[in-house]
C-alpha positions as CSV (number, residue, x, y, z in Angstrom):
1,M,51.5,-33.7,167.6
2,T,52.4,-37.0,165.9
3,K,54.7,-36.6,162.9
4,I,52.8,-37.5,159.8
5,K,54.4,-40.2,157.7
6,T,51.5,-41.8,155.7
7,I,48.7,-40.0,153.8
8,G,45.5,-41.8,152.8
9,I,43.5,-40.6,149.8
10,L,39.9,-41.3,149.0
11,T,37.2,-40.0,146.6
12,S,33.6,-39.8,147.9
13,G,30.1,-38.9,146.7
14,G,29.4,-38.1,143.1
15,D,32.3,-38.6,140.7
16,A,33.7,-35.5,139.0
17,P,36.0,-35.1,136.0
18,G,39.5,-34.2,137.4
19,M,39.3,-36.5,140.4
20,N,42.0,-38.7,138.9
21,A,44.2,-35.6,138.3
22,A,43.8,-34.8,142.0
23,I,44.7,-38.4,143.1
24,R,47.8,-38.2,140.9
25,A,48.8,-34.8,142.3
26,V,48.5,-35.8,146.0
27,T,50.3,-39.1,145.3
28,R,53.2,-37.7,143.5
29,A,53.6,-34.5,145.6
30,G,53.4,-36.7,148.7
31,I,56.1,-39.1,147.5
32,C,58.2,-36.2,146.4
33,N,58.1,-34.9,150.0
34,G,58.9,-38.2,151.7
35,F,55.4,-39.4,152.6
36,N,54.0,-42.9,152.2
37,I,50.8,-42.9,150.2
38,K,47.8,-45.2,150.5
39,G,44.8,-45.3,148.2
40,I,41.4,-46.0,149.9
41,Y,38.9,-47.6,147.5
42,R,35.1,-46.8,147.3
43,G,35.2,-43.8,149.5
44,Y,34.3,-44.0,153.2
45,D,32.9,-47.5,152.7
46,G,36.4,-48.7,151.7
47,L,37.8,-47.1,154.9
48,I,35.3,-49.1,156.9
49,E,36.0,-52.3,155.1
50,D,39.8,-51.8,155.0
51,D,39.9,-51.8,151.2
52,I,43.3,-49.9,151.2
53,K,46.4,-50.4,149.2
54,P,49.9,-48.7,149.1
55,F,50.3,-46.3,146.2
56,T,53.4,-45.6,144.2
57,T,53.9,-43.1,141.3
58,E,53.2,-46.0,138.9
59,N,49.7,-46.3,140.3
60,V,48.8,-42.9,139.0
61,S,50.7,-43.0,135.7
62,G,48.5,-42.2,132.7
63,I,45.4,-41.2,134.6
64,I,45.4,-37.4,134.4
65,M,43.2,-37.4,131.3
66,Q,40.7,-40.0,132.6
67,G,37.2,-39.1,133.8
68,G,35.7,-40.8,136.9
69,T,38.0,-42.0,139.7
70,I,40.4,-44.9,139.8
71,L,39.7,-45.2,143.5
72,K,36.0,-45.6,142.8
73,T,33.5,-43.8,144.9
74,A,30.4,-44.3,147.0
75,R,27.9,-42.5,149.2
76,S,28.4,-44.2,152.6
77,K,25.4,-44.6,154.9
78,A,27.5,-46.6,157.3
79,F,30.0,-43.7,157.8
80,M,27.2,-41.6,159.1
81,T,27.0,-43.7,162.2
82,Q,29.3,-43.7,165.1
83,E,29.9,-47.4,164.8
84,G,30.9,-47.0,161.1
85,R,33.3,-44.1,161.9
86,D,34.8,-46.2,164.8
87,K,35.5,-49.0,162.4
88,A,37.0,-46.6,159.9
89,Y,39.3,-45.2,162.5
90,E,40.5,-48.6,163.6
91,N,41.4,-49.4,160.0
92,L,43.3,-46.0,159.7
93,K,45.4,-47.0,162.7
94,K,45.9,-50.5,161.4
95,E,47.2,-49.0,158.1
96,Q,49.2,-46.4,160.0
97,I,47.6,-43.6,158.1
98,D,48.3,-40.3,159.9
99,A,46.5,-37.8,157.5
100,L,43.5,-38.2,155.2
101,V,42.9,-36.4,152.0
102,V,39.2,-36.4,151.0
103,I,38.2,-35.5,147.4
104,G,34.5,-34.7,147.2
105,G,31.7,-32.3,147.6
106,N,29.6,-30.9,150.5
107,G,28.5,-34.3,152.0
108,S,32.0,-35.8,151.7
109,L,33.7,-32.8,153.4
110,T,31.0,-32.8,156.1
111,G,32.0,-36.4,156.8
112,A,35.7,-35.4,156.9
113,R,35.0,-32.7,159.3
114,Q,33.0,-35.0,161.7
115,F,35.8,-37.7,161.4
116,A,38.4,-35.1,162.3
117,Q,36.5,-33.9,165.3
118,D,35.7,-37.4,166.6
119,Y,39.3,-38.6,166.5
120,D,41.5,-35.5,166.4
121,L,42.7,-36.4,162.9
122,C,44.4,-34.3,160.2
123,C,41.8,-34.2,157.4
124,I,42.3,-32.2,154.2
125,G,39.5,-31.7,151.7
126,L,39.8,-31.1,148.0
127,P,36.7,-29.6,146.3
128,G,35.6,-32.4,143.9
129,T,32.1,-31.6,142.8
130,I,30.5,-30.6,139.5
131,D,28.0,-28.4,141.3
132,N,30.6,-25.6,142.2
133,D,28.8,-25.1,145.5
134,L,31.6,-25.2,148.0
135,Y,32.5,-21.8,149.6
136,G,36.0,-20.4,149.5
137,T,37.1,-21.6,146.0
138,D,36.3,-19.9,142.7
139,T,35.6,-23.2,141.0
140,T,35.5,-26.8,142.0
141,I,37.1,-29.9,140.4
142,G,34.8,-31.1,137.6
143,Y,32.7,-28.0,137.2
144,D,34.4,-26.7,134.1
145,T,34.3,-30.0,132.3
146,T,30.6,-30.4,133.1
147,L,29.8,-26.9,132.0
148,N,31.5,-27.6,128.6
149,T,29.6,-30.9,128.3
150,I,26.3,-29.2,128.9
151,V,27.1,-26.5,126.3
152,D,28.0,-29.1,123.7
153,C,24.7,-31.0,124.3
154,V,22.7,-27.8,124.1
155,D,24.3,-26.8,120.9
156,R,23.1,-30.1,119.4
157,I,19.6,-29.7,120.8
158,R,19.3,-26.3,119.3
159,D,19.6,-27.7,115.8
160,T,16.4,-29.7,116.4
161,A,14.7,-26.9,118.3
162,Q,15.2,-24.5,115.3
163,S,14.3,-27.1,112.7
164,H,11.0,-28.0,114.3
165,E,10.3,-24.6,115.9
166,R,10.1,-26.0,119.4
167,I,10.7,-24.9,123.0
168,F,13.2,-27.2,124.7
169,F,13.5,-27.3,128.4
170,V,16.9,-28.8,129.2
171,E,17.4,-30.0,132.7
172,V,21.0,-29.9,134.2
173,M,22.5,-30.9,137.4
174,G,23.6,-28.6,140.2
175,R,21.4,-29.7,143.2
176,D,20.7,-26.5,145.1
177,A,23.1,-24.3,143.1
178,G,22.4,-22.7,139.7
179,F,26.0,-22.1,138.6
180,L,25.8,-24.8,135.9
181,A,22.4,-23.7,134.6
182,Q,23.1,-20.0,134.5
183,N,26.5,-20.1,133.0
184,S,25.7,-22.9,130.4
185,A,22.7,-20.7,129.4
186,I,24.9,-17.8,128.7
187,A,27.6,-19.8,126.9
188,S,25.1,-21.7,124.7
189,G,23.0,-18.6,123.8
190,A,19.9,-20.0,125.6
191,E,16.9,-17.8,126.0
192,A,16.5,-18.3,129.7
193,A,17.7,-20.1,132.8
194,I,15.5,-21.2,135.7
195,I,17.7,-21.5,138.8
196,P,17.3,-21.7,142.7
197,E,19.0,-18.3,143.2
198,D,16.3,-16.5,141.2
199,S,13.4,-18.0,143.2
200,T,11.4,-15.0,144.3
201,D,7.7,-14.3,144.3
202,V,8.0,-13.6,140.5
203,D,7.0,-16.6,138.4
204,Q,10.2,-17.3,136.4
205,L,8.3,-19.1,133.6
206,A,5.7,-16.3,133.2
207,K,8.4,-13.7,133.2
208,F,10.3,-15.5,130.5
209,M,7.2,-16.1,128.3
210,E,6.1,-12.5,128.4
211,R,9.6,-11.2,127.8
212,G,10.6,-13.1,124.7
213,I,9.0,-16.2,123.2
214,R,5.5,-14.8,122.8
215,K,6.7,-11.8,120.9
216,S,9.2,-12.9,118.4
217,K,10.6,-16.4,118.7
218,K,9.2,-19.7,117.6
219,S,12.0,-21.8,119.0
220,C,14.1,-21.5,122.1
221,I,16.1,-23.2,124.8
222,V,15.4,-22.9,128.5
223,I,18.0,-24.4,130.9
224,V,16.5,-25.6,134.2
225,S,18.3,-26.6,137.4
226,E,17.3,-30.1,138.5
227,S,14.6,-30.1,141.2
228,P,12.3,-32.9,142.5
229,K,9.3,-30.5,142.4
230,C,10.1,-27.9,139.7
231,G,12.3,-29.5,137.2
232,A,12.1,-29.4,133.4
233,M,9.1,-31.7,133.2
234,Y,7.1,-29.3,135.5
235,Y,7.8,-26.3,133.4
236,A,7.1,-28.1,130.1
237,D,3.7,-29.3,131.4
238,R,2.9,-25.8,132.4
239,V,3.6,-24.4,128.9
240,R,1.5,-27.2,127.4
241,K,-1.4,-26.2,129.5
242,E,-1.0,-22.4,129.5
243,F,0.3,-21.9,126.0
244,P,-1.0,-24.9,123.9
245,E,0.1,-23.2,120.7
246,Y,3.7,-24.1,121.3
247,D,5.4,-27.4,120.6
248,V,7.3,-28.3,123.8
249,R,10.0,-30.9,124.4
250,V,12.2,-31.9,127.4
251,S,15.7,-33.2,127.5
252,I,17.1,-34.3,130.9
253,L,20.9,-34.6,130.4
254,G,21.4,-36.7,133.5
255,Y,24.6,-38.6,134.1
256,V,26.1,-37.7,130.7
257,Q,27.2,-34.5,132.5
258,R,29.5,-36.3,134.9
259,G,31.6,-38.2,132.5
260,G,34.3,-37.5,129.9
261,R,37.9,-36.3,129.8
262,P,38.5,-33.4,132.2
263,T,39.3,-30.0,130.6
264,A,42.7,-28.4,131.0
265,H,41.2,-26.1,133.6
266,D,40.0,-29.0,135.7
267,R,43.3,-30.8,135.4
268,I,45.3,-27.7,136.5
269,L,42.9,-27.0,139.3
270,A,43.1,-30.6,140.6
271,S,46.9,-30.6,140.3
272,R,47.3,-27.3,142.1
273,T,45.0,-28.2,144.9
274,G,46.5,-31.7,145.2
275,V,49.9,-30.2,145.7
276,G,48.4,-27.7,148.0
277,A,47.0,-30.5,150.2
278,V,50.5,-31.9,150.7
279,E,51.9,-28.5,151.4
280,A,49.1,-27.9,154.0
281,I,50.1,-31.2,155.7
282,L,53.8,-30.1,155.7
283,Q,52.7,-26.8,157.3
284,G,50.8,-28.5,160.0
285,Q,47.4,-27.4,158.7
286,R,44.4,-29.5,159.8
287,N,40.7,-29.7,158.9
288,I,40.8,-27.4,155.9
289,M,39.7,-27.5,152.3
290,V,42.3,-26.4,149.6
291,G,40.8,-24.1,147.0
292,I,41.8,-21.5,144.5
293,H,40.7,-17.9,144.9
294,N,41.9,-15.1,142.6
295,N,44.4,-17.6,141.2
296,E,46.0,-18.2,144.5
297,V,45.9,-21.4,146.6
298,V,43.9,-20.8,149.7
299,Y,43.1,-22.8,152.8
300,V,39.4,-22.7,154.0
301,P,38.2,-24.2,157.3
302,L,36.0,-27.3,156.5
303,S,33.3,-25.8,158.6
304,E,33.2,-22.7,156.4
305,A,33.5,-24.5,153.1
306,I,30.5,-26.7,153.8
307,R,28.2,-24.3,155.8
308,S,28.5,-21.0,154.1
309,D,26.5,-20.2,151.0
310,K,28.7,-19.6,148.0
311,P,28.0,-16.1,146.6
312,F,26.0,-16.1,143.3
313,D,26.8,-13.2,140.9
314,R,23.3,-11.9,140.2
315,K,24.7,-9.8,137.4
316,L,24.8,-13.0,135.4
317,I,21.0,-13.1,135.4
318,E,21.0,-9.6,133.9
319,V,23.5,-10.6,131.3
320,L,21.4,-13.5,130.1
321,D,18.2,-11.3,130.2
322,E,19.8,-8.7,127.9
323,L,21.3,-11.1,125.5
324,S,18.2,-13.2,125.0
325,I,15.9,-10.5,123.7
């Protein structure tokens, strides 16, 4: 096995608060352990286009508190092709990069796994996604900050909901995972959360309407996981048709959830996993994601991190049901 001398870092997919803290951690831990570090700009597209620069500790000074990513990010269609990956690999060899650290979510780590398989590379993933949907880590980089942003927004929306005695459907991100919706509903005192994990034959809207709002409440907040078919607009339209006596509004939080200064939790998570990535390389680990489980750094095979369903604690549904009566 070739001795690793140079580590490349890239951020890919949707940005997440704390990515900069992770870039900083990998850079400084790498330099501390004798590695050369190179920053790859605009994700896998930058690898294909050779947008790569040497990184020193000065490159990452003063960024731990910044949202977004100084390396920029992209969702690369070209990298999904064999031709694109071939070009990316040629640029890796040209830049003498021996190991690649990829900070991103499910799609980004899927790309890392394929890249590692194609060219027998050392690829290390860091869980950078607000969705918290990667298996093997208790939380992902950006999740805690986004959760707090949602709660802050819902607190403000509740003022209007109560003043005007309205039902507000608040749509949050999360893709196919309901972690953001369920936990923000509990934290903000919302009356209900409509999430993918609770999709059964039971009509979630009908269950909620019968349980609470029709009996005693004139205003309430319902958090809804984003969905192209059954998002907040869908449920609001149903209430307007089925319960016309209620004043209904929709607030789709959108990209406001992605931005902002990362919380202390996300900065620490990013720092620990970033250092863990360098330690994994020193240990000869390959094709793993670095996570935190039970407050310990863990190494999870990329294939497991991206393919396994992350367990959802259904007791959280019961907690919200009992507290929203």
